[in-house]
N, C-alpha and C positions, 0 to 999 in steps of 0.2 A: 512236316505238312499243318501246324500243330500249333492252337494255344495250348499255355498251362501256364500255374499258378505258382506264386509263393503259398504254405503251410505256416502256420501258427507256431510260434515256438513253446516246446514242449519242456519235459524235464531237460535241464542241462547236464552232461556229463561233468564232474568234477575237473577233469583232464584233458579240457576243451582245447580243439588242434586251432592253427589259424591256418589258411592259404595266404600263400606269399603275394605280393602286389601284382606278380603277370599273371597269376594259376585267378587271384583273383578279377584280371582283366577278364579275359578268356572269360571263365565262367558267368559273368555278369554280361557281355553279350549273347552268352547261352540262355540264360535267364532272361533277358531282355525281347530275343526271338519265341520264349515258351511263353511269355504274358501279351506279346502282340495279337494282332487280329490274323488270321493266314492271308486273308485277303487283301492284304493292307502292304502300301508299299516300303512300309516301315518291316514290314515281316522278311521282305524280300531284300534290303539293303544289309540288314543284320544278317540273313542268311550265306551274302554274298562277303560280306565282314569275314566273318566265322569258319565260311568251306577257302578262301583265298582263290573264288574262280571266275573268270570272266563274268562281267553282268550279264553278256548275251547267252550264256550259259544254260541247258536243259534244263526242265524245274528235276528231273530225275534224277539227272547227275550234282545240280548243288544240292540238293537233301543227301542226296550219298556221301557228298566230301560234307555235307555240316557232321554228319553219323558218325565218319571215321573221325577225324577232327575230335570230337566229342570222347568219341570209346577210347581211343590215344591216351586220353589225358586222365579218365576215366583209371585205367588202364595204371597208370603211374598212382593216383591217388591208392588202389587196392597194393596193390606192392610195399606199401609203405605203411599198409594197414590204419589208414583213414577214406576209405569209402563208405561211411556210416555216419549219416547226419546226426547220433545223437554227441557226436565229436564236436562239436562245434556251435556256437553261441552267435547270436545277434545276426549282422550283416550276411557275414560270412555262411548263416545256417540256412538263411531265407537263399541265396545265391544259390549254397548247393543241394538243397530240396527241388526246387525246381529244376534243376542239371538232373536229380536221379528220376525223376518224376519223366522230364521229355526223354530220356537212355528211355525206361521202360514202354512208353509209345515205341517209340523207333524200332526196339527189340520184337516187340508184338506185334507193329502195324501191317505186317501181312496176316497173320492169324484174326485180327479183328475183320480186315476185309472178306476174308473166309465165313469169317462168323456171321457180316452181316450179308452176305447172298446167303446163305441158308439159311436165316430166319427169313427172307425173303420170299423162301422159296414151300418154307414150313407155316408160313402164315401165322395165325393163332398161338400155334404150338410150339413152348418154349424152347429152343435149341441147349444143348449142353455145349460150356463152356472147352475146348481141348486142353487148351492153354493157358485153363484158370489158375490151376494149382501152382503151375511153374513162375505166372506172376506172380501171387500170394509172396511164393517162395525168395521170389528176386526184393520184392518190397519188403522184407520182412530183414533180409540181407540189408538190406542197403538203409537197416535202422529203423520202419515204420513200425506202430505198436499194428496188431493184425486186425483190427477194429479200424485202423486211419489205410491200413491195406485195400481192406475190401472197400471201400466209401473212394479212396482215389481211382481203386483200379473201377469202379464203375463211370466215375468222372470220365477215366481215358476211353472206355467206349462209348461215352454219351458225346465226346468231342469229335471221336471218329465216326460218327454216324452222322454228326452238324454237317463236319467236312463232306460226308461222300454225297448229303444231299442236296446240299446247298450250290457241289461243285458238279454232280452229276448232271442234279437233274435242270437247270436253270444254263443251259449254253450261250454264248456268246461274248464276246470278248470288246466290245464299246464298253466305252466310258462309264455308262448310264447301268450296262451290266455289273459293271466290274463295282459301280457304288452299291448299288442291287444287295448284290452277293456280301459285301462288308456289310450291310446294312442289317442282313437276314442274320448274320453270326454274333452281332452286338444283340440283337435281339432273343436271340436265347443265350447270350451269357453275360450280356450288359458289357459297357465300354472295358471295362475294369474286372477281367476273369476273378482277380483277387476278391474286390468285392462282390463278386458274384459267389463265389466260395464260402464266404465269412458271413456273408449276410442274407444272401438270397434265391439261394438254393432250391430251398425250402420252402420256396414265399411267391413264384415264377405265376403260379395261378395268379397273383393278386393285378399282374400286369397284363392284362386286352391291348392286343393290337387291333389294326383298323387297316386294311388292304385295298387300297382304289389301282385303278387301275381300268383302260377299254374293253369290253371282251375281245374277249382271245389273246389278251396279253402273256396270261399266266399268271393269275393272282389265287388260282386252284394250285398249283405248283409250289408258288411261294409258300401258302400258308402250309402246304404237304411239308415242305423242305422243316419248317420249325416245329410242327407238331410231330413229327417221328424222331426227334433233336432231342428229345425231353431227357430227364433222370431219372434214371432207371438203377433199382435198387439190384447189389451182388450178395445171392448165398453161398457162400463159403460149404456149406453142407452139402448140399442138392450139384452144387459146380454150376449154376446156371443163373444169370440175371430173372428176375422174379416175373419179368413179364418182357412178351413179343414187345416193337417197337410195331408192330403190324398192325397191333392194338389200341397203341397209343394214340389213333389221328381218325377222328369221324368227320362227315362235313352234310349237310342240309341244303339243299338250293329253299331257300323262301318261296320262291317263286313258281313253284311249280304244285304248290295249296294252295286251294282256296279257303277263306278264312272262316270255318267252320271246321276247319282239320286243322288248320297248324296249330294249333296250341295242343291237341293231342298229339301232335307229332314231334312237338318240343318238349312238351311237360308229359307226356303218356295220360291213359286214361284208366277208371274205375270198371269194370265190370258193368254195364249197366247204365252209365252216365251220362248216354242221352240213345237216343236212337239210333240202330247199330252197332253200337258199342255191347257184342255178345260175346269177349272176352276180354279181357284186361288189358293195355298196352305198356309198354315200357317204354320211352320217349326219349330222345338223346340225349336228355340231360341224365336219365339214367344207365346211360351206358356210356356213356364215359368213363374211363379210367383213372384212377386216382392222380397217375402221373400224364395223364393224357389233355389231348386238347379236340376242342369241336370249333370246324370252321363255317358257320353262319354267314352262307351265302346269301348276295341280293339282300343284303340287310334294308337295302331302300326301301323294298317295297312292303315294306310290313306295315301294319296300321300302328296306332300309337297305343290302343288299348295293349297291344301284344308289346309293343316297344317300354310300356311301364313293367310289367309284369319282368321281363327282364333284364328292365333297369334292375328291377327287387332280387334278381339271384346274386348279380354283379353286387350288386352291395351285400346282402346278407347272407350270401351261399348259401340261400334256401327254398324249396319250391315247394309243389305240391301238384301232384295229378288232377287234370280236369273229376270232376265227380267225387277228390275224398281229401277228408280233413286230414289225414299223414302229411307229417313234415320231412322230407329227403332234403341230404346235404350232396350243392355239387361241388366237388376236388380239382376240378379239372382248370384247366386254361380255355377263354374264349377268344376268337381272332374271326374278326368281321372282313365280309369282305363288300364291295362291288363298283358297279362303272357306272354308277350316276354322282350327280354332283350333289357333295355332304351339305356343300354353301349354299347353293341353290335350295336344296328341301328344306334347312333350317328356315331360311328366309319365307319359305314360305306356309310355313307351320307343319311340314310332312314328318317331319325328325324332330323328336325331342332336344334341346341341346343339356341337357341333365343327362340323358343317356350318351350322348355323343362323347361328351367329356368323360364317363366312364369307360368308355369302347379304346379311348385314344389316348392310352399312357405310349402309345408309338405310333405310327402312323407312316406307312410304308407305301411307297408307288412305286407300279410295275410298269417302264416304259412300253411307250405302242413299237411296234415293229418298223414303221417308220423313222423314228426316234434314233433306233437304233443303228437301221441303214442309212442312214442322213452324219451319225457319228464317225461311224465304220463301214463306208463299203463292201468288206470280206464276211460283213456277218452272215449276210444273205445265203454267202458259201458256206459257212458255217452249221448254216441252223438246216438247211437243206442235207446235208454231208448226215446230219444227225437222224434225219424223219424218212430218206432213204435208207439209211442201216435198221430202223426199227419195222420201215412195212417188208422188206427182203429182207433183213438174217442179217447183211451182208453190208458191208461196205462197196460201193462202185461208184470208182467217178465216171463213170462212163453215164449212167445213169442222171450223176448228180448237175454234168453237162450238160446236159440231152434239158432237162428241168429248167435250168439258167439260159439256155439258148431260146425255147419256149417263149421264158416270159419277156424275152428281153422284146420279141418279137409282138407278142399280147401278153399281157396288157399295158408293158414299156416300163424304163428304169423310174418313171417320176411315179407309177402308178402309189396310191395312200396309201394301200390293203388296211379300209376298214374294219376288216375284220381278223388283224393281227396273224399272229404266229398260228391261231386254229386254223383264218383262213388260208395261209400259207401250206398247211400242210394239204388243207382239200382240191389247193389249186395243184397239187406233186401228183393228187390220186389220179384226178383229172389228166393231167398230162402224160402220166404213164399209160394211160386208155387209151386216148383220143388223141395226144398229142398238143393240145391249145388251151388255152385258160386266157378267156376275156374280161376276164374281173368282175366286178359288182357295182351294178349302177349306183352312184352317192344321190340318195333321195332319202334315207335314212339323217337323223337328227347327229348321230354319231358320225356318220359320211359329211353334214357340211360344215361339224365343229371340223372336223382332218381336211378339208375345203380350205378355210378359212385359216388354219393354224399354218400350214403349209403356204400360202399366198404370202402369211403376215411373216413367215421363217424365210423365206428366198425373196421378198422384198418383191414380186409379181404378182402384185393384183391391187387392180386399182378401186375407186373410192367409193365406183358403180358397185361390181363385184360384191365390193364389201359389205355396203350397204345392206342390200340384193339381199346377198346369202346372211347377212343376221337378218334380218327383218322372217326370211323363209324358216331360219332357225328357230324365232321366238313362234311364228305362227303354228307349228309343227307341236309346238310345248302348250301353248296356252287358247290354240284353236278357231280364233276369233277376229277380226282385224282392226276391231275396235281398242283389244285390251293390246294388239302387237301396239298403234298408234299412240296407245297411253305412255305407255315403257318407252316409247322409241323418242315422245313429244314431237311427233309427226301428223300430219292431216291423214285422214283415215284414206281415201283418193290415193293419196300418194304412195302410203304404204301397200294396198293391192296391187298400183303398181308394177313397185318392185319387186314385191313375191309374183307376179305373173313372170316381171322379167328375169327371176331364176328359175320360173320353171320352165321358160322353153322360148 
């Protein structure tokens, strides 16, 4: 269920062993599966080849077969005294190392699952790892040095966390959601985990991420999946990972703070720095852990002066609290999110291009609910099953069917869901209370955009609707008929007529 990587070559034993051609072919498949993105079609195909099972076999059954086939081959190596990486060299060593790491992951996968669940409940306090010393012993038995054993054990934990948060938090099987999960995994480990392990594991703070998408699509959930999947070292003496992943992700909604307070919330302030600063305040950049990430939500709402100061942090990794000359260092990773069009903001001079280019080492787009449902109509039921389970504490097909039946009556199957998954969750609550939900009026710019997009996608919009809708969209943004007329290259009276036509 997980991706792993090949290790560098260390001291080679003088009596190097060689894999047979048949062994090499099998373990190469295992190594390929270990190196691939677990949310990719490539990984699925490799699992099927290793397990020798039907393509439609359930995931749990397929993975169990993969482990049993691998275990059988490794037991043969053990009987022949060849289950030790120090006995191999060259390509055989790379292949067998990946295989042993894959093996160790499978052996302790339930232990990792239990640890993640306990750590979520424990919150900020770091949990003891019950299976930690057994895992390290197996690493050493397989030929890893004690230092390497601790380092790779920590990476296995990171991989398991990443799979958990990307898979569990982002419900949906539509093609666009599968693409999103693949993208999030690559954002954490890069497209080639061997490069990540060799060069980038301790440098991921240099790779900022921009998450785009409409309101309510789940941008914060996607950011949290990245933020809680960072590397956390293992301390063998205390048998703990050095920090809780519950501490590794913090977020701030920048649209909630007035211009006079936003710098204090970001960078902190010194006592007496301004009127009302009766105590010293620690900003979000100070609170971020060394292996942590910060989500700057609604980044499109911040002013140019604040953008400039954020740019300095991204470039120099330093900042000063308001009213202080103290230079502090920021060691975390920055994730930014917005539901606004960055292209439009940059075009209007409201978003600095140099700031944008520092933020977008990677750009992730979270799909809208309507896009997901259009790609896969079963997506709605899948999401509702998750919502009902969270609201009631149990799975209930009866309640899910009740919600779907109500939604089909009103607002109907063609409803555009301008509020996305967040709106669907509130609609579910309302239906459970009143057994009806009428939907939202399409009056905001986001709703207009959704209406135009749906009309174009379905090829069910005429020229009059298209022009009037676009005029209304521009009018909501710029506020005058004159500006809309200039941008549309139309007469002012014509623009007014189109807007009035759209409005009613």
